[in-house]
Biopython code that builds the backbone (N, CA, C, O; Angstrom):
import numpy as np
from Bio.PDB.StructureBuilder import StructureBuilder

atoms = [
    (1, "MET", "N", (-27.837, 99.633, -90.640)),
    (1, "MET", "CA", (-27.826, 100.581, -89.480)),
    (1, "MET", "C", (-29.232, 101.022, -89.138)),
    (1, "MET", "O", (-29.954, 101.500, -90.014)),
    (2, "LYS", "N", (-29.620, 100.883, -87.957)),
    (2, "LYS", "CA", (-30.922, 101.393, -87.502)),
    (2, "LYS", "C", (-30.667, 102.570, -86.552)),
    (2, "LYS", "O", (-29.765, 102.537, -85.714)),
    (3, "ILE", "N", (-31.494, 103.609, -86.714)),
    (3, "ILE", "CA", (-31.377, 104.678, -85.740)),
    (3, "ILE", "C", (-32.667, 104.740, -85.002)),
    (3, "ILE", "O", (-33.736, 104.930, -85.581)),
    (4, "ASN", "N", (-32.548, 104.566, -83.629)),
    (4, "ASN", "CA", (-33.729, 104.624, -82.777)),
    (4, "ASN", "C", (-34.083, 106.033, -82.510)),
    (4, "ASN", "O", (-33.414, 106.937, -83.012)),
    (5, "LYS", "N", (-35.125, 106.279, -81.727)),
    (5, "LYS", "CA", (-35.568, 107.592, -81.426)),
    (5, "LYS", "C", (-34.516, 108.428, -80.676)),
    (5, "LYS", "O", (-34.461, 109.654, -80.779)),
    (6, "LYS", "N", (-33.680, 107.688, -79.909)),
    (6, "LYS", "CA", (-32.656, 108.348, -79.120)),
    (6, "LYS", "C", (-31.313, 108.475, -79.949)),
    (6, "LYS", "O", (-30.267, 108.774, -79.374)),
    (7, "ARG", "N", (-31.361, 108.249, -81.265)),
    (7, "ARG", "CA", (-30.287, 108.374, -82.180)),
    (7, "ARG", "C", (-29.170, 107.361, -81.842)),
    (7, "ARG", "O", (-27.983, 107.656, -81.980)),
    (8, "ILE", "N", (-29.587, 106.160, -81.397)),
    (8, "ILE", "CA", (-28.647, 105.111, -81.134)),
    (8, "ILE", "C", (-28.556, 104.196, -82.411)),
    (8, "ILE", "O", (-29.551, 103.699, -82.938)),
    (9, "ILE", "N", (-27.331, 104.028, -82.835)),
    (9, "ILE", "CA", (-27.054, 103.235, -84.047)),
    (9, "ILE", "C", (-26.914, 101.782, -83.706)),
    (9, "ILE", "O", (-26.112, 101.431, -82.841)),
    (10, "VAL", "N", (-27.640, 100.952, -84.333)),
    (10, "VAL", "CA", (-27.503, 99.473, -84.137)),
    (10, "VAL", "C", (-26.677, 98.937, -85.303)),
    (10, "VAL", "O", (-27.068, 99.083, -86.461)),
    (11, "ILE", "N", (-25.537, 98.319, -85.001)),
    (11, "ILE", "CA", (-24.571, 97.900, -86.048)),
    (11, "ILE", "C", (-24.645, 96.394, -86.177)),
    (11, "ILE", "O", (-24.588, 95.698, -85.164)),
    (12, "ASN", "N", (-24.767, 95.876, -87.357)),
    (12, "ASN", "CA", (-24.805, 94.442, -87.557)),
    (12, "ASN", "C", (-23.661, 94.067, -88.547)),
    (12, "ASN", "O", (-23.443, 94.750, -89.548)),
    (13, "TYR", "N", (-22.954, 92.979, -88.238)),
    (13, "TYR", "CA", (-21.809, 92.621, -89.031)),
    (13, "TYR", "C", (-22.196, 92.016, -90.436)),
    (13, "TYR", "O", (-21.374, 91.908, -91.346)),
    (14, "LYS", "N", (-23.454, 91.650, -90.532)),
    (14, "LYS", "CA", (-24.047, 91.107, -91.805)),
    (14, "LYS", "C", (-24.365, 92.216, -92.803)),
    (14, "LYS", "O", (-24.510, 91.927, -93.990)),
    (15, "ASN", "N", (-24.477, 93.435, -92.386)),
    (15, "ASN", "CA", (-24.863, 94.575, -93.304)),
    (15, "ASN", "C", (-23.582, 95.098, -93.937)),
    (15, "ASN", "O", (-22.995, 96.055, -93.432)),
    (16, "ILE", "N", (-23.142, 94.492, -95.028)),
    (16, "ILE", "CA", (-21.830, 94.920, -95.696)),
    (16, "ILE", "C", (-22.011, 96.234, -96.348)),
    (16, "ILE", "O", (-21.018, 96.951, -96.467)),
    (17, "PHE", "N", (-23.163, 96.637, -96.785)),
    (17, "PHE", "CA", (-23.373, 97.925, -97.484)),
    (17, "PHE", "C", (-23.009, 99.053, -96.441)),
    (17, "PHE", "O", (-22.293, 99.997, -96.774)),
    (18, "LEU", "N", (-23.482, 98.936, -95.279)),
    (18, "LEU", "CA", (-23.210, 99.896, -94.196)),
    (18, "LEU", "C", (-21.714, 99.836, -93.813)),
    (18, "LEU", "O", (-21.077, 100.883, -93.694)),
    (19, "LEU", "N", (-21.158, 98.658, -93.622)),
    (19, "LEU", "CA", (-19.785, 98.602, -93.216)),
    (19, "LEU", "C", (-18.794, 99.139, -94.259)),
    (19, "LEU", "O", (-17.756, 99.684, -93.885)),
    (20, "ARG", "N", (-19.097, 98.996, -95.578)),
    (20, "ARG", "CA", (-18.189, 99.507, -96.562)),
    (20, "ARG", "C", (-18.076, 101.039, -96.522)),
    (20, "ARG", "O", (-17.078, 101.592, -96.982)),
    (21, "LYS", "N", (-19.044, 101.695, -96.003)),
    (21, "LYS", "CA", (-18.995, 103.129, -95.921)),
    (21, "LYS", "C", (-17.921, 103.547, -94.846)),
    (21, "LYS", "O", (-17.472, 104.694, -94.845)),
    (22, "TYR", "N", (-17.578, 102.748, -94.074)),
    (22, "TYR", "CA", (-16.601, 103.043, -92.929)),
    (22, "TYR", "C", (-15.234, 102.382, -93.216)),
    (22, "TYR", "O", (-14.411, 102.250, -92.310)),
    (23, "ILE", "N", (-15.000, 101.979, -94.440)),
    (23, "ILE", "CA", (-13.723, 101.427, -94.788)),
    (23, "ILE", "C", (-13.075, 102.223, -95.885)),
    (23, "ILE", "O", (-13.779, 102.530, -96.847)),
    (24, "SER", "N", (-11.878, 102.574, -95.856)),
    (24, "SER", "CA", (-11.227, 103.330, -96.906)),
    (24, "SER", "C", (-10.910, 102.429, -98.181)),
    (24, "SER", "O", (-11.131, 101.219, -98.149)),
    (25, "ILE", "N", (-10.418, 103.019, -99.230)),
    (25, "ILE", "CA", (-10.089, 102.329, -100.440)),
    (25, "ILE", "C", (-9.037, 101.311, -100.191)),
    (25, "ILE", "O", (-9.065, 100.259, -100.830)),
    (26, "GLU", "N", (-8.149, 101.533, -99.346)),
    (26, "GLU", "CA", (-7.065, 100.654, -98.949)),
    (26, "GLU", "C", (-7.557, 99.490, -98.100)),
    (26, "GLU", "O", (-6.832, 98.508, -97.938)),
    (27, "GLY", "N", (-8.798, 99.574, -97.539)),
    (27, "GLY", "CA", (-9.256, 98.566, -96.748)),
    (27, "GLY", "C", (-9.173, 98.910, -95.223)),
    (27, "GLY", "O", (-9.613, 98.089, -94.418)),
    (28, "LYS", "N", (-8.659, 100.020, -94.816)),
    (28, "LYS", "CA", (-8.531, 100.392, -93.476)),
    (28, "LYS", "C", (-9.800, 100.850, -92.919)),
    (28, "LYS", "O", (-10.652, 101.326, -93.670)),
    (29, "ILE", "N", (-10.007, 100.739, -91.586)),
    (29, "ILE", "CA", (-11.226, 101.304, -90.934)),
    (29, "ILE", "C", (-10.966, 102.765, -90.758)),
    (29, "ILE", "O", (-9.883, 103.174, -90.340)),
    (30, "LEU", "N", (-11.987, 103.575, -91.084)),
    (30, "LEU", "CA", (-11.901, 105.022, -91.047)),
    (30, "LEU", "C", (-11.877, 105.434, -89.576)),
    (30, "LEU", "O", (-12.571, 104.834, -88.755)),
    (31, "PRO", "N", (-11.083, 106.453, -89.236)),
    (31, "PRO", "CA", (-11.000, 106.987, -87.808)),
    (31, "PRO", "C", (-12.308, 107.648, -87.449)),
    (31, "PRO", "O", (-13.169, 107.961, -88.272)),
    (32, "LYS", "N", (-12.379, 107.837, -86.099)),
    (32, "LYS", "CA", (-13.637, 108.487, -85.569)),
    (32, "LYS", "C", (-13.851, 109.852, -85.968)),
    (32, "LYS", "O", (-14.999, 110.290, -86.044)),
    (33, "ARG", "N", (-12.837, 110.571, -86.234)),
    (33, "ARG", "CA", (-12.927, 112.004, -86.510)),
    (33, "ARG", "C", (-13.496, 112.127, -87.951)),
    (33, "ARG", "O", (-14.068, 113.168, -88.273)),
    (34, "LEU", "N", (-13.365, 111.142, -88.794)),
    (34, "LEU", "CA", (-13.929, 111.185, -90.099)),
    (34, "LEU", "C", (-15.338, 110.646, -90.188)),
    (34, "LEU", "O", (-16.143, 111.086, -91.011)),
    (35, "THR", "N", (-15.627, 109.669, -89.311)),
    (35, "THR", "CA", (-16.946, 109.117, -89.339)),
    (35, "THR", "C", (-17.996, 109.729, -88.498)),
    (35, "THR", "O", (-19.185, 109.430, -88.610)),
    (36, "ASN", "N", (-17.529, 110.605, -87.640)),
    (36, "ASN", "CA", (-18.493, 111.327, -86.729)),
    (36, "ASN", "C", (-19.324, 110.396, -85.866)),
    (36, "ASN", "O", (-20.473, 110.707, -85.553)),
    (37, "LEU", "N", (-18.776, 109.289, -85.486)),
    (37, "LEU", "CA", (-19.432, 108.312, -84.565)),
    (37, "LEU", "C", (-18.881, 108.555, -83.134)),
    (37, "LEU", "O", (-17.791, 109.095, -82.940)),
    (38, "SER", "N", (-19.687, 108.131, -82.161)),
    (38, "SER", "CA", (-19.230, 108.279, -80.808)),
    (38, "SER", "C", (-18.180, 107.150, -80.521)),
    (38, "SER", "O", (-18.010, 106.243, -81.335)),
    (39, "SER", "N", (-17.528, 107.220, -79.426)),
    (39, "SER", "CA", (-16.463, 106.211, -79.128)),
    (39, "SER", "C", (-17.026, 104.774, -79.082)),
    (39, "SER", "O", (-16.423, 103.824, -79.582)),
    (40, "LYS", "N", (-18.208, 104.669, -78.458)),
    (40, "LYS", "CA", (-18.893, 103.380, -78.310)),
    (40, "LYS", "C", (-19.300, 102.845, -79.691)),
    (40, "LYS", "O", (-19.126, 101.663, -79.988)),
    (41, "GLN", "N", (-19.824, 103.706, -80.496)),
    (41, "GLN", "CA", (-20.278, 103.356, -81.839)),
    (41, "GLN", "C", (-19.123, 102.982, -82.707)),
    (41, "GLN", "O", (-19.204, 102.020, -83.471)),
    (42, "GLN", "N", (-18.005, 103.746, -82.604)),
    (42, "GLN", "CA", (-16.724, 103.423, -83.411)),
    (42, "GLN", "C", (-16.241, 102.059, -82.946)),
    (42, "GLN", "O", (-15.875, 101.236, -83.784)),
    (43, "HIS", "N", (-16.225, 101.794, -81.700)),
    (43, "HIS", "CA", (-15.769, 100.541, -81.135)),
    (43, "HIS", "C", (-16.619, 99.343, -81.734)),
    (43, "HIS", "O", (-16.088, 98.337, -82.204)),
    (44, "ASN", "N", (-17.869, 99.529, -81.679)),
    (44, "ASN", "CA", (-18.768, 98.466, -82.181)),
    (44, "ASN", "C", (-18.683, 98.341, -83.755)),
    (44, "ASN", "O", (-18.849, 97.258, -84.317)),
    (45, "MET", "N", (-18.425, 99.474, -84.405)),
    (45, "MET", "CA", (-18.266, 99.416, -85.903)),
    (45, "MET", "C", (-17.015, 98.623, -86.201)),
    (45, "MET", "O", (-17.023, 97.754, -87.073)),
    (46, "ALA", "N", (-15.964, 98.905, -85.505)),
    (46, "ALA", "CA", (-14.696, 98.219, -85.723)),
    (46, "ALA", "C", (-14.843, 96.744, -85.476)),
    (46, "ALA", "O", (-14.384, 95.929, -86.276)),
    (47, "LYS", "N", (-15.444, 96.405, -84.438)),
    (47, "LYS", "CA", (-15.707, 94.972, -84.110)),
    (47, "LYS", "C", (-16.566, 94.317, -85.175)),
    (47, "LYS", "O", (-16.283, 93.176, -85.542)),
    (48, "ALA", "N", (-17.575, 94.954, -85.684)),
    (48, "ALA", "CA", (-18.461, 94.466, -86.712)),
    (48, "ALA", "C", (-17.641, 94.221, -88.048)),
    (48, "ALA", "O", (-17.794, 93.194, -88.709)),
    (49, "ILE", "N", (-16.770, 95.221, -88.399)),
    (49, "ILE", "CA", (-15.956, 95.120, -89.516)),
    (49, "ILE", "C", (-14.998, 93.896, -89.424)),
    (49, "ILE", "O", (-14.887, 93.102, -90.359)),
    (50, "LYS", "N", (-14.318, 93.781, -88.264)),
    (50, "LYS", "CA", (-13.408, 92.745, -88.112)),
    (50, "LYS", "C", (-14.159, 91.411, -88.217)),
    (50, "LYS", "O", (-13.692, 90.504, -88.906)),
    (51, "ARG", "N", (-15.311, 91.272, -87.550)),
    (51, "ARG", "CA", (-16.134, 90.019, -87.564)),
    (51, "ARG", "C", (-16.531, 89.694, -88.999)),
    (51, "ARG", "O", (-16.455, 88.540, -89.423)),
    (52, "ALA", "N", (-16.959, 90.721, -89.754)),
    (52, "ALA", "CA", (-17.330, 90.471, -91.147)),
    (52, "ALA", "C", (-16.128, 89.995, -92.033)),
    (52, "ALA", "O", (-16.281, 89.185, -92.947)),
    (53, "ARG", "N", (-14.917, 90.554, -91.700)),
    (53, "ARG", "CA", (-13.718, 90.065, -92.440)),
    (53, "ARG", "C", (-13.407, 88.565, -92.135)),
    (53, "ARG", "O", (-13.098, 87.765, -93.017)),
    (54, "ILE", "N", (-13.508, 88.274, -90.901)),
    (54, "ILE", "CA", (-13.232, 86.841, -90.495)),
    (54, "ILE", "C", (-14.158, 85.946, -91.088)),
    (54, "ILE", "O", (-13.735, 84.863, -91.494)),
    (55, "MET", "N", (-15.483, 86.266, -91.210)),
    (55, "MET", "CA", (-16.481, 85.424, -91.730)),
    (55, "MET", "C", (-16.561, 85.590, -93.346)),
    (55, "MET", "O", (-17.457, 85.028, -93.975)),
    (56, "SER", "N", (-15.681, 86.307, -93.915)),
    (56, "SER", "CA", (-15.526, 86.461, -95.402)),
    (56, "SER", "C", (-16.711, 87.250, -96.003)),
    (56, "SER", "O", (-16.991, 87.112, -97.193)),
    (57, "PHE", "N", (-17.399, 88.062, -95.207)),
    (57, "PHE", "CA", (-18.346, 88.995, -95.807)),
    (57, "PHE", "C", (-17.673, 90.208, -96.477)),
    (57, "PHE", "O", (-18.164, 90.734, -97.476)),
    (58, "LEU", "N", (-16.573, 90.623, -95.919)),
    (58, "LEU", "CA", (-15.770, 91.660, -96.365)),
    (58, "LEU", "C", (-14.305, 91.196, -96.626)),
    (58, "LEU", "O", (-13.783, 90.393, -95.854)),
    (59, "PRO", "N", (-13.665, 91.670, -97.659)),
    (59, "PRO", "CA", (-12.244, 91.375, -97.882)),
    (59, "PRO", "C", (-11.348, 92.098, -96.868)),
    (59, "PRO", "O", (-11.737, 93.142, -96.347)),
    (60, "PHE", "N", (-10.167, 91.565, -96.583)),
    (60, "PHE", "CA", (-9.262, 92.221, -95.756)),
    (60, "PHE", "C", (-8.584, 93.400, -96.433)),
    (60, "PHE", "O", (-8.226, 94.383, -95.785)),
    (61, "ALA", "N", (-8.419, 93.295, -97.692)),
    (61, "ALA", "CA", (-7.833, 94.449, -98.552)),
    (61, "ALA", "C", (-8.517, 94.376, -99.884)),
    (61, "ALA", "O", (-8.815, 93.296, -100.393)),
    (62, "ARG", "N", (-8.772, 95.589, -100.469)),
    (62, "ARG", "CA", (-9.357, 95.565, -101.761)),
    (62, "ARG", "C", (-8.289, 95.555, -102.786)),
    (62, "ARG", "O", (-7.225, 96.143, -102.588)),
    (63, "HIS", "N", (-8.554, 94.873, -103.927)),
    (63, "HIS", "CA", (-7.654, 94.703, -104.969)),
    (63, "HIS", "C", (-7.661, 95.999, -105.804)),
    (63, "HIS", "O", (-8.697, 96.301, -106.396)),
    (64, "VAL", "N", (-6.544, 96.801, -105.890)),
    (64, "VAL", "CA", (-6.548, 97.996, -106.676)),
    (64, "VAL", "C", (-5.585, 97.734, -107.784)),
    (64, "VAL", "O", (-4.431, 97.381, -107.543)),
    (65, "PHE", "N", (-6.012, 97.889, -108.927)),
    (65, "PHE", "CA", (-5.154, 97.590, -110.172)),
    (65, "PHE", "C", (-4.800, 98.849, -110.739)),
    (65, "PHE", "O", (-4.108, 98.896, -111.755)),
]
sb = StructureBuilder()
sb.init_structure("model")
sb.init_model(0)
sb.init_chain("A")
sb.init_seg("    ")
for serial, (resi, resn, name, xyz) in enumerate(atoms, 1):
    if name == "N":
        sb.init_residue(resn, " ", resi, " ")
    sb.init_atom(name, np.array(xyz, "f"), 0.0, 1.0, " ", f" {name:<3s}", serial, name[0])
structure = sb.get_structure()
């Protein structure tokens, strides 16, 4: 995640360390009220997480034993 001078967050689907911060233990995408992102940023974050899951960078669900 890069923050420009105007506080614009650039989200990349390859940055799995950033994306994991926005996924719950169950593997669900955290809601906007918990992440404090704007609507546009939350939409882009969800798209990046879904794209990373399809490309196998992130699992669809975490294995909890």
